[in-house]
VMD Tcl script that draws the C-alpha trace (Angstrom):
set ca {
  {0.07 36.09 10.49}
  {-3.37 35.32 9.10}
  {-5.39 32.50 10.69}
  {-8.92 31.15 10.92}
  {-9.90 31.47 14.58}
  {-12.88 30.00 16.42}
  {-13.85 32.60 19.01}
  {-17.05 30.83 20.14}
  {-19.37 28.03 19.05}
  {-20.21 28.54 15.34}
  {-18.14 31.75 15.26}
  {-15.21 31.45 12.86}
  {-13.23 34.53 11.83}
  {-10.12 35.33 9.79}
  {-7.83 37.26 12.11}
  {-4.29 38.59 12.31}
  {-2.60 36.75 15.18}
  {0.92 36.62 16.54}
  {3.25 34.48 14.47}
  {4.50 31.53 16.57}
  {8.15 30.58 17.00}
  {9.95 27.26 17.24}
  {10.64 26.23 20.82}
  {13.18 23.63 21.95}
  {12.78 20.43 19.94}
  {10.33 22.11 17.52}
  {10.17 23.27 13.93}
  {8.34 26.29 12.54}
  {6.43 25.51 9.34}
  {5.14 27.88 6.68}
  {1.96 26.07 5.73}
  {1.02 25.78 2.06}
  {-2.15 23.71 2.48}
  {-4.42 22.35 5.20}
  {-7.42 20.02 5.08}
  {-10.74 19.75 6.90}
  {-11.97 16.76 8.87}
  {-15.35 16.09 10.44}
  {-13.61 16.69 13.75}
  {-13.29 20.38 12.81}
  {-17.03 20.59 12.15}
  {-17.81 19.01 15.52}
  {-15.47 21.42 17.29}
  {-17.01 24.41 15.49}
  {-20.52 23.29 16.46}
  {-19.56 22.73 20.12}
  {-19.92 18.93 19.97}
  {-16.43 18.01 21.13}
  {-14.87 17.45 24.53}
  {-12.36 19.95 25.88}
  {-13.58 22.96 23.93}
  {-11.68 26.19 24.48}
  {-11.77 29.57 22.79}
  {-10.10 31.16 20.97}
  {-8.62 28.24 19.03}
  {-7.19 27.81 15.54}
  {-8.74 24.56 14.23}
  {-7.22 22.15 11.74}
  {-5.36 18.87 12.15}
  {-4.00 18.30 8.64}
  {-1.26 20.38 7.07}
  {1.80 20.44 4.86}
  {4.42 23.11 4.26}
  {8.06 24.14 4.41}
  {10.21 24.29 7.56}
  {11.43 27.88 7.93}
  {13.07 27.72 11.37}
  {14.08 25.24 14.07}
  {14.36 25.45 17.83}
  {17.17 24.46 20.14}
  {18.25 20.85 19.75}
  {16.87 20.44 16.22}
  {19.15 19.73 13.25}
  {19.24 22.84 11.04}
  {19.15 20.62 7.96}
  {15.35 20.55 8.44}
  {15.18 24.17 7.24}
  {13.73 24.49 3.71}
  {12.46 20.90 3.70}
  {8.93 20.11 2.48}
  {7.08 18.27 5.25}
  {3.77 16.74 6.28}
  {2.56 17.04 9.88}
  {1.49 14.03 11.95}
  {-1.43 15.43 14.03}
  {-1.47 12.51 16.49}
  {0.25 14.04 19.53}
  {1.64 12.25 22.60}
  {0.36 8.79 21.65}
  {2.57 7.17 24.28}
  {4.66 4.00 24.38}
  {2.02 1.31 23.79}
  {1.16 0.27 20.23}
  {-2.10 -1.25 21.42}
  {-3.64 2.09 22.37}
  {-3.07 5.75 23.20}
  {-2.21 7.06 26.66}
  {-4.48 9.53 28.55}
  {-2.29 12.49 27.54}
  {-2.95 11.82 23.83}
  {-4.37 14.74 21.86}
  {-4.96 15.79 18.27}
  {-3.60 18.93 16.64}
  {-6.27 21.64 16.38}
  {-7.59 21.27 19.96}
  {-6.23 21.89 22.55}
  {-3.12 23.00 20.57}
  {-3.67 25.55 17.80}
  {-3.98 23.87 14.43}
  {-3.22 24.21 10.76}
  {-5.74 26.78 9.49}
  {-3.03 29.43 9.63}
  {0.02 30.66 7.75}
  {2.49 29.28 10.31}
  {2.54 26.54 12.94}
  {5.12 25.14 15.34}
  {5.20 21.44 16.21}
  {7.73 18.99 17.67}
  {10.19 17.82 15.04}
  {9.11 14.26 15.85}
  {5.72 15.13 14.29}
  {6.97 15.88 10.79}
  {7.99 13.68 7.86}
  {9.30 14.58 4.43}
  {6.59 15.12 1.82}
  {6.61 12.39 -0.86}
  {7.58 13.96 -4.16}
  {4.61 12.48 -6.03}
  {2.14 14.51 -3.94}
  {1.03 18.09 -4.56}
  {0.65 20.40 -1.56}
  {-3.12 19.85 -1.63}
  {-2.72 16.05 -1.74}
  {-0.09 16.12 0.99}
  {-2.32 18.17 3.29}
  {-5.23 15.78 2.66}
  {-3.28 12.81 3.95}
  {-2.50 12.82 7.69}
  {-5.50 12.32 10.01}
  {-7.77 10.35 7.70}
  {-5.04 8.22 6.15}
  {-3.56 7.40 9.55}
  {-6.98 6.38 10.88}
  {-7.65 4.26 7.81}
  {-4.24 2.59 7.90}
  {-4.61 1.55 11.52}
  {-8.16 0.31 10.89}
  {-7.28 -1.74 7.81}
  {-3.86 -3.11 8.78}
  {-2.89 -2.65 12.44}
  {-6.31 -3.60 13.81}
  {-7.98 -5.23 10.82}
  {-4.99 -7.35 9.74}
  {-6.10 -7.33 6.11}
  {-4.46 -10.03 4.01}
  {-4.25 -10.27 0.20}
  {-7.38 -11.69 -1.47}
  {-9.56 -11.14 1.60}
  {-12.95 -9.53 1.07}
  {-13.33 -6.16 2.80}
  {-16.43 -3.97 3.08}
  {-15.95 -0.24 3.68}
  {-19.06 1.71 4.66}
  {-19.94 5.32 3.92}
  {-17.66 5.84 0.94}
  {-17.07 9.48 0.10}
  {-15.60 10.57 3.41}
  {-11.82 10.88 3.49}
  {-11.08 7.99 5.84}
  {-13.33 5.56 3.96}
  {-11.68 6.51 0.66}
  {-8.22 5.92 2.09}
  {-9.38 2.56 3.43}
  {-10.56 1.66 -0.08}
  {-7.31 2.79 -1.71}
  {-5.18 0.97 0.87}
  {-7.20 -2.26 0.66}
  {-7.02 -2.28 -3.14}
  {-3.28 -1.57 -3.15}
  {-2.68 -4.39 -0.64}
  {-4.41 -6.95 -2.85}
  {-7.69 -7.13 -0.95}
  {-11.10 -7.40 -2.60}
  {-12.83 -4.17 -1.51}
  {-16.54 -3.39 -1.70}
  {-18.28 -0.24 -0.45}
  {-21.57 1.28 0.62}
  {-22.95 4.77 0.14}
  {-26.21 6.69 -0.05}
  {-25.13 8.06 -3.45}
  {-24.92 6.20 -6.75}
  {-22.41 8.77 -8.00}
  {-20.07 8.01 -5.11}
  {-20.33 4.28 -5.80}
  {-19.32 4.92 -9.41}
  {-16.30 7.00 -8.32}
  {-15.34 4.30 -5.80}
  {-15.35 1.74 -8.62}
  {-12.70 3.83 -10.40}
  {-10.58 3.68 -7.23}
  {-10.70 -0.11 -6.96}
  {-14.06 -1.07 -5.48}
  {-15.37 -4.37 -6.88}
  {-19.01 -3.73 -5.95}
  {-21.18 -1.23 -4.10}
  {-24.51 -0.99 -2.32}
  {-26.92 1.83 -1.52}
  {-27.34 1.34 2.22}
  {-30.55 3.40 2.45}
  {-32.42 0.86 0.33}
  {-34.53 -1.61 2.37}
  {-33.01 -5.08 2.59}
  {-29.73 -4.01 0.97}
  {-27.53 -6.09 3.27}
  {-29.22 -9.42 2.61}
  {-29.15 -8.96 -1.16}
  {-25.60 -7.58 -1.22}
  {-24.29 -10.33 1.03}
  {-25.87 -12.98 -1.19}
  {-23.89 -11.80 -4.21}
  {-20.67 -10.38 -2.73}
  {-20.22 -11.56 0.85}
  {-19.44 -12.73 3.39}
  {-16.66 -10.31 4.30}
  {-13.46 -11.14 6.14}
  {-13.05 -7.51 7.23}
  {-15.58 -4.70 7.59}
  {-14.52 -1.09 8.30}
  {-17.27 1.18 9.68}
  {-17.55 4.68 11.11}
  {-21.32 5.06 11.40}
  {-22.65 2.57 13.96}
  {-26.37 3.05 14.57}
  {-29.08 0.57 13.71}
  {-27.22 -0.53 10.57}
  {-24.45 -2.06 12.67}
  {-26.41 -5.29 13.01}
  {-26.47 -5.60 9.21}
  {-22.68 -5.53 9.25}
  {-22.58 -8.37 11.76}
  {-24.76 -10.40 9.39}
  {-22.35 -9.63 6.53}
  {-19.27 -10.74 8.50}
  {-17.71 -14.07 7.58}
  {-17.12 -16.69 10.26}
  {-13.99 -15.56 12.06}
  {-14.30 -12.11 10.48}
  {-13.23 -8.76 11.94}
  {-15.45 -5.69 12.28}
  {-13.33 -2.57 12.86}
  {-15.06 0.67 13.83}
  {-13.78 4.16 14.62}
  {-16.89 6.34 14.80}
  {-20.54 6.47 15.73}
  {-22.00 9.20 13.54}
  {-25.38 7.42 13.57}
  {-25.24 6.71 17.31}
  {-25.11 3.46 19.23}
  {-26.62 0.25 17.82}
  {-30.14 -0.43 19.08}
  {-29.07 -3.95 19.93}
  {-25.97 -6.11 19.81}
  {-26.77 -9.72 18.79}
  {-24.32 -11.51 21.04}
  {-25.33 -14.99 19.88}
  {-24.38 -14.16 16.30}
  {-21.10 -12.65 17.44}
  {-19.89 -15.62 19.44}
  {-21.31 -18.29 17.13}
  {-19.61 -16.74 14.09}
  {-16.39 -16.08 16.06}
  {-16.52 -12.38 15.06}
  {-14.01 -9.91 16.50}
  {-15.23 -6.37 17.24}
  {-12.24 -4.02 17.13}
  {-12.36 -0.37 18.13}
  {-9.71 1.95 16.76}
  {-8.76 5.62 16.46}
  {-6.00 7.66 14.78}
  {-2.71 5.79 15.21}
  {0.73 5.55 16.77}
  {3.99 7.04 15.45}
  {4.80 3.57 14.12}
  {1.45 3.46 12.30}
  {2.15 6.88 10.78}
  {5.61 5.85 9.57}
  {4.23 2.64 8.07}
  {1.37 4.52 6.43}
  {3.73 7.05 4.84}
  {5.95 4.26 3.51}
  {2.87 2.48 2.10}
  {1.76 5.70 0.38}
  {5.21 6.14 -1.19}
  {5.64 2.53 -2.30}
  {2.18 2.36 -3.88}
  {2.16 5.99 -5.08}
  {-1.20 6.58 -3.36}
  {-2.77 9.92 -4.24}
  {-5.45 11.27 -1.90}
  {-8.77 12.19 -3.50}
  {-9.20 15.96 -3.23}
  {-12.81 17.07 -3.68}
  {-12.42 20.85 -3.65}
  {-9.79 23.49 -2.85}
  {-10.57 26.78 -1.09}
  {-8.45 29.76 -0.06}
  {-7.99 30.43 3.65}
  {-10.37 33.39 3.29}
  {-13.01 30.92 2.04}
  {-12.76 28.69 5.11}
  {-16.41 29.37 6.00}
  {-17.49 28.01 2.61}
  {-15.31 24.94 3.14}
  {-17.00 24.27 6.49}
  {-20.44 24.68 4.89}
  {-19.48 22.17 2.24}
  {-18.26 19.70 4.86}
  {-21.49 20.11 6.82}
  {-23.58 19.02 3.81}
  {-21.60 15.78 3.55}
  {-21.83 15.75 -0.24}
  {-18.09 15.87 -1.02}
  {-16.21 12.95 -2.55}
  {-12.81 13.16 -0.95}
  {-11.04 15.80 1.09}
  {-11.78 19.52 1.32}
  {-8.52 21.45 1.27}
  {-7.49 25.01 2.13}
  {-4.69 26.52 0.08}
  {-2.87 28.79 2.52}
  {-0.53 30.68 0.20}
}
mol new
graphics top color blue
foreach p $ca { graphics top sphere $p radius 0.5 }
foreach p [lrange $ca 0 end-1] q [lrange $ca 1 end] { graphics top cylinder $p $q radius 0.2 }
display resetview
């Protein structure tokens, strides 16, 4: 089969590799689409723990079950499915166990024509989604769902601020918050992305690279009951200032590094909860998929590439200019 293979840091090649088979408890999927995440870029650039080569990257994928292993109901064959890339979460809803991993490292991922995964990791594809939209869903939507609902406990009519709109997870957080009856606002470095976010349900937006943006924005639109952030860095203190008394600040990344300081007096005086989160449990994934179906959520797909164009897709992801998910069409 054809696959995109990382053979070394920054060395990605299309190769013919052995087609996998379904082992006991597994299904074999003919992939129709896969999607990129920033995780794939970090793996390709050597900035991820547990690197190994060769490896087929890719966490997100959707396709058709073509075979099943021992112990799997044969009725799965010919079904359209989406893969849950959150592997071996464990038995605790409050957090993942040490054995937890994500599809695409250390297990070969979705940038290939075929993949085998445990049957417990697949769900039926909602009929309202195209293959590209279905592939765009799993990792980012799961992360966003856990951040907004499981950890963030968003309630209808609450004000929520989502930072860095444009990336897949932030867009899902916006779509989920709007669908749940929240009052979402966003930040970006791009006016064009703020305008697109408004079409998706954002009530207001701010350019976070402008000096003093937080004070002015908070005066007109804050304070916020829930803030969802993936950047960290020096701007994290602005988010603390924008939090309402008793508010929740949920974060799942640190693309801008650690905050230079953490104003503890503000945190305890305003009764603010800092809540770390990542990916999600099988229960989170099931709840997210049900939410997507009930509200007919459609992922925002920025661009679609062929598998042979995977290098161009990575280059596009590295610029950070996309609005939505970058998708590979496998067939």
